[in-house]
BARO-255442 format. One record per residue (C-alpha): z negated, y, x. Coordinates in steps of 0.001 Angstrom, whole numbers, padded with zeros to 6 digits, always signed. Layout:
N
ZYX;...
% end
This chain:
429
-000012-000001-000005;+000517+003595+000970;-000684+005995-001659;-003354+008602-002325;-005276+006262-004637;-006424+003252-002615;-006425+000024-004611;-009631-001010-002977;-011421+002123-004072;-010142+001595-007569;-011509-001910-007446;-014909-000577-006355;-014911+001801-009258;-013905-000771-011861;-010540-020754+013329;-009208-021290+016026;-007531-024634+015375;-004911-025242+012704;-005088-028044+010156;-002265-029935+008563;-002104-031229+005005;+000124-034113+003980;+000660-035055+000361;-001552-032159-000699;-004636-033516+001038;-005879-030786+003359;-007852-031300+006524;-009104-027732+006809;-010929-025994+009602;-012915-022747+009368;-010228-020853+011239;-006627-021449+010206;-004748-023629+007770;-001196-024898+008121;+000069-027190+005407;+003035-029428+004807;+003127-031492+001635;+006351-033429+001839;+009357-033835+004138;+011714-030900+003993;+013512-030679+000618;+016838-030788+002452;+015904-034111+003983;+014897-032587+007288;+018522-031945+008307;+019280-028205+008384;+022839-026990+008801;+022845-024356+011505;+025758-022559+009869;+023759-021851+006749;+022173-018459+006177;+018376-018384+006142;+016628-015922+003844;+013497-014222+005227;+011410-012126+002883;+008285-010027+002561;+006367-009203-000610;+003180-007193-000945;+002286-008959-004162;-001053-007275-004892;-002698-010671-005308;-005932-009245-003968;-009032-009331-006109;-012296-007400-006468;-014660-010138-005309;-014613-013287-003225;-013633-016265-005329;-011786-014273-007994;-008322-015184-006683;-009115-018906-006679;-010421-018551-010211;-007264-016775-011381;-004938-019272-009708;-006823-022362-010896;-005021-022137-014247;-001372-021443-015049;-001982-018545-017420;-002504-015570-015097;+000227-013109-016110;+000373-011232-012831;+000572-014375-010704;+003309-015705-012992;+005331-012474-012628;+004957-012582-008845;+006011-016229-008780;+009062-015562-010943;+010217-012779-008616;+009928-015197-005716;+011786-017884-007662;+014644-015545-008580;+015124-014388-004990;+014388-017855-003531;+013467-016988+000092;+013444-019738+002678;+010602-018077+004602;+008230-015694+002859;+005326-013463+003821;+002975-012475+001008;+000764-009464+001828;-002410-008660-000124;-003214-012300-000789;-006941-012859-000276;-007779-015269+002547;-009693-018338+001385;-010947-020759+004013;-009100-024052+003937;-006039-022588+002204;-007201-023313-001358;-005735-020101-002844;-002413-020673-001079;-002219-024208-002416;-003126-023189-005969;-000493-020459-006052;+002043-022938-004769;+001241-025753-007195;+000367-023779-010322;+002905-020955-010048;+005678-021382-007458;+006358-025004-008360;+006350-024242-012097;+009453-022660-013620;+009016-019311-015362;+011324-018006-018096;+014245-020104-017006;+013784-019497-013274;+013861-022681-011226;+010683-023770-009422;+010660-023157-005690;+009098-025558-003214;+007519-024563+000059;+006412-027704+001927;+004770-025571+004623;+002405-022643+004589;+000183-020821+007029;-003017-018844+006442;-005672-017601+008865;-008624-015209+008858;-008091-011445+008792;-010218-008436+009740;-010460-006918+006286;-013982-006949+004916;-015471-008482+008059;-018664-006478+008820;-018581-004770+012198;-022263-003809+012327;-021158-000318+013387;-020751+003081+011741;-016990+003225+012162;-016421+006057+009680;-019250+008137+011192;-020956+008869+007890;-024412+008107+009233;-024790+004723+007579;-023724+001199+008533;-022183-001139+006009;-019623-001165+003246;-015856-001584+003254;-015117+001415+005499;-017294+000051+008307;-015630-003369+008305;-013157-004224+011080;-010512-003624+008412;-011130-001921+005088;-012296-004478+002548;-015083-005288+000126;-015442-008891+001291;-014111-010945+004234;-010503-011924+003644;-009623-009351+001011;-006031-008102+001394;-005155-011110+003559;-001729-012724+003839;+000034-016071+003670;+003341-017403+005014;+005310-019936+002948;+008265-021787+004459;+010865-024360+003492;+011270-025104+007186;+008633-026678+009493;+006081-024434+011160;+005536-025107+014861;+001770-025246+014515;+001085-025837+018200;+002651-022482+019142;+001330-020170+016445;-000260-017074+018001;-002761-014813+016240;-004009-011436+017419;-006864-010768+015029;-009361-009871+017759;-007136-007877+020122;-009076-004697+021007;-007485-001348+020258;-008638+000127+023559;-006702-002543+025481;-003358-001098+024422;-002215+001250+027233;-001835+004761+025901;-003471+003855+022602;-003753+006722+020101;-007508+006419+019819;-008944+008873+017279;-010597+012076+018441;-013682+013779+017007;-012444+017377+016529;-016034+018674+016554;-016480+017864+020269;-014582+018946+023399;-014212+015364+024618;-010973+013495+023943;-010532+010266+021984;-014271+010128+021254;-014388+009272+017555;-015697+005845+018567;-018528+005461+021032;-018085+003441+024219;-020009+000570+022658;-017842+000722+019528;-014612+000754+021535;-015719-002476+023191;-015516-004100+019719;-013057-002166+017569;-009971-004273+016838;-006438-002963+016597;-005232-004988+013646;-006557-003956+010255;-005680-007448+008944;-004101-009498+011711;-000860-009943+013627;+000626-013442+013533;+003516-014999+015471;+004459-017978+013288;+007303-020010+014870;+009639-021488+012262;+011790-024464+013266;+015293-024204+011735;+017260-027217+012824;+016740-027369+016569;+016026-023643+016898;+012912-021483+016688;+012618-018169+014870;+009386-016273+015474;+008167-014875+012138;+006113-011839+013180;+003864-010841+010303;+001333-008053+009746;+000126-005379+007335;-000902-002175+009151;-003487+000078+007540;-002350+002908+005258;-002271+006132+007315;-004521+007969+004836;-008106+007846+003522;-009664+009372+006635;-010312+012898+007997;-008997+015248+010672;-009543+012546+013287;-006664+010655+011576;-008092+007302+012622;-006014+005433+010038;-002780+007257+010855;-003263+006559+014552;-004157+002926+013927;-001086+002492+011749;+001086+003858+014537;-000365+001529+017135;-000316-001530+014846;+003431-000979+014460;+003812-000331+018192;+002181-003692+018922;+005172-005615+017565;+007628-003287+019281;+005982-004006+022636;+005705-007719+021799;+009413-008189+021054;+010367-006043+024062;+008431-008454+026230;+008160-008293+030002;+006106-005443+031421;+005914-003707+028023;+003946-006680+026640;+001915-007548+029730;-001281-006099+028205;-001116-008289+025090;-003418-011281+024704;-003840-013557+021696;-006960-015067+020170;-006657-018071+022506;-006409-015860+025579;-002679-016362+026208;-000977-013219+027488;+002381-011518+027088;+005061-011180+024427;+008303-012877+023528;+010751-014189+026108;+014030-012368+026482;+016540-013871+024068;+013919-015198+021644;+014898-015063+017982;+012458-013272+015716;+011984-011584+012336;+009371-008837+011945;+008084-008768+008377;+005431-006991+006355;+004221-003934+004527;+004192-001535+007478;+002863+001388+005406;+005319+003740+007075;+008516+005416+005896;+010995+006673+008521;+011081+010217+007118;+008598+010648+004269;+004945+009969+003487;+001845+010363+005615;+002378+008128+008647;+002649+009723+012071;+006184+010875+012940;+008091+008066+014589;+005656+005299+013619;+008120+002867+012044;+010931+004102+014265;+009208+002310+017132;+010647-000840+015542;+013773+000535+013894;+014965+002073+017180;+013926-000842+019380;+017055-002146+021104;+016055-005736+020327;+015705-005127+016578;+018610-005429+014133;+018363-002743+011420;+022110-002567+010898;+021983-003477+007203;+019118-001755+005382;+018101-003522+002140;+018787-001533-001030;+018229-001665-004772;+019513+000087-007909;+016025+000365-009379;+014696+002589-006598;+017053+005526-007226;+016467+005258-010990;+012672+005365-010542;+012968+008324-008178;+015023+010309-010718;+012734+009483-013643;+009487+010243-011793;+010587+013381-009950;+007591+015083-008294;+007346+014239-004554;+010476+012117-004797;+012577+015266-005236;+011869+016378-001654;+012241+013023+000075;+014718+012591+002897;+014864+008792+002977;+017485+007650+000430;+015804+006301-002695;+017961+003176-002585;+015903+002144+000476;+012515+002583-001291;+010364-000542-001499;+007134+000835-003008;+006624+002630-006332;+003968+005272-005701;+005532+008196-007536;+003869+008272-010939;+000911+010558-010177;+000742+014222-009247;-000301+014495-005630;+001000+011065-004704;+003269+010448-001737;+006146+009453-003999;+008165+006259-003589;+008643+005094-000007;+010316+002602+002234;+007196+000750+003333;+008163-002932+003497;+010438-004358+006166;+012283-007493+007200;+013718-006791+010663;+015549-009573+012532;+016314-009644+016227;+019753-008497+017368;+020777-012082+018083;+020386-012895+014354;+023373-011416+012478;+022492-010004+009026;+024779-011466+006344;+023149-009932+003260;+019999-008092+002229;+018344-006623-000825;+015261-005336-002655;+014174-006877-005958;+013982-003696-008021;+016078-003994-011196;+016987-000966-013305;+015151-000601-016604;+018200-001805-018513;+018107-005135-016662;+016097-007818-018537;+014391-008726-015260;+012805-005260-015041;+009989-006789-017080;+008842-008243-013738;+008585-004899-011944;+008284-002448-014807;+006516+000888-014625;+002876+001735-014011;+000674-000224-014725;+002849-002785-013035;+003118-006389-014285;+003348-007674-010710;+002870-005146-007881;+003614-001558-006873;+005665-003035-004000;+009003-004805-004255;+010107-008027-002606;+012507-007368+000296;+014859-010027+001670;+017352-010418+004481;+019752-013303+005062;+020398-014080+008722;+022725-016582+010326;+021685-018774+013174;+024550-019486+015566;+025998-022976+015288;+026228-023550+019047;+023229-025037+020756;
% end
C-alpha cells in the first residue's frame, strides 16, 4: 500500500530450515515452509519454448489479529478471498507473489487459500493448481524492544522491526506451478540497514549530528527490510529463474526525519545491488551468512509492491528508478490496463496532476481528498536475458462484467491490482 490512510491504522481503529510437504502432509519448521503437493501438472516436462507468466498481487489478505486469516480461509465462503482467487484464476500466473498475506508458521494459511479458494472454481473461472509454495517469517509486527519512532515509549506496531500489530502481519507467499529449488532459497530478513554502504539512515533534524535518528545501540539491531527480501529459485525445465520478492515500506507515516521514505529507497536499492552483483553486492549477506548477489548472466524476476511510482506519490525521487534504470533489468514493456485511465478520469483530484500515465497505474488510492492518487506501485521486472512477450494489469473498466472483482471503494478484493508479465526462456541449453 501507498496511501495517506494506512490500512494497519484503520485496523487498529476498527526458521532457518525449509520443510517440504507431499500429498498435503506438511513437515513444518518454525522458520520457513516450502510445499509441493503433487508432481507438476504438466507431468514434470516443461517446454522451454513456452512463455512463463510471472505475477505479483498485493491482495490485502492481511487481518487485524493473529489467527484471523486462518479462520477466514478455513471455510469457502469468504467473499474477499474468493474475489482474490478468481482474479488469480482468470490471469492464471505460473509463478505468483502475494503481498499482504499474513505469515502463519507451518504454512497453514497458504495451504488453506490454495485448497479452499485457488483449487475451487469461481463463477465459471477454472481452478488453478500450484503444487509448490514458499512462506517464511517477516519483520512486520516483530517487537524490537526499542523506541524506533522516538515517541518516548517502547512497544506497539510502530516500534516493531516492521510496522505491524502482530508478528507476521502483512507477510507474503510465493505460489508456483514449477518446482522451487529449496536448497538455494535465500532470505534477508535480518540484514542490518547500517550494513548497506551509503545507506540513507534517517536524521534527527533537532540535532546537529547526521543520521542520528537511531542510537548506536539501535543501529546495531535495526533491519533494512520492513517485511523481508527473498530470492526464491524457480526451476523451469533445466533452467533457474530467481524470483526476487519483497514489499518495501510505504514512504509515509513518519515525520521530518523521513525514516520510512529513506527505508523504502534503500529496500528498493537492495535488489538493484543484488542483481548487479560483483562489487556492488559484496556487502550483502543472507540469513544463513552467505554473501554476495547474483552471478552475471543469472535469470531473475523482481516482483512485489514496491510502494514507489517513478514520477508521482511520496517516495524519494529516483527510488524505483534504481531498478527501472538498472542495465540488467528489462522494463521494455510496461504492463497496462484500460481500467486505470478510467478510474483516474472518474476520481480526478490528485490524479489530474500526475505525470505517470494512468494506464500504468496498479493501485487505486484516488478516492479521498488529500490522498496520493492512483499510482504505479506494483512491479514485475525480468532480467534483460528474459524477453518479455506480453504483460498486463488486471483492472477491467466498469462496463466489463469482471469489474465486480476490482470495483470501486470499498473494494471487493484489494486496492491493488494483479500485475503479470510473460517471459520466454531461450530454448538452447
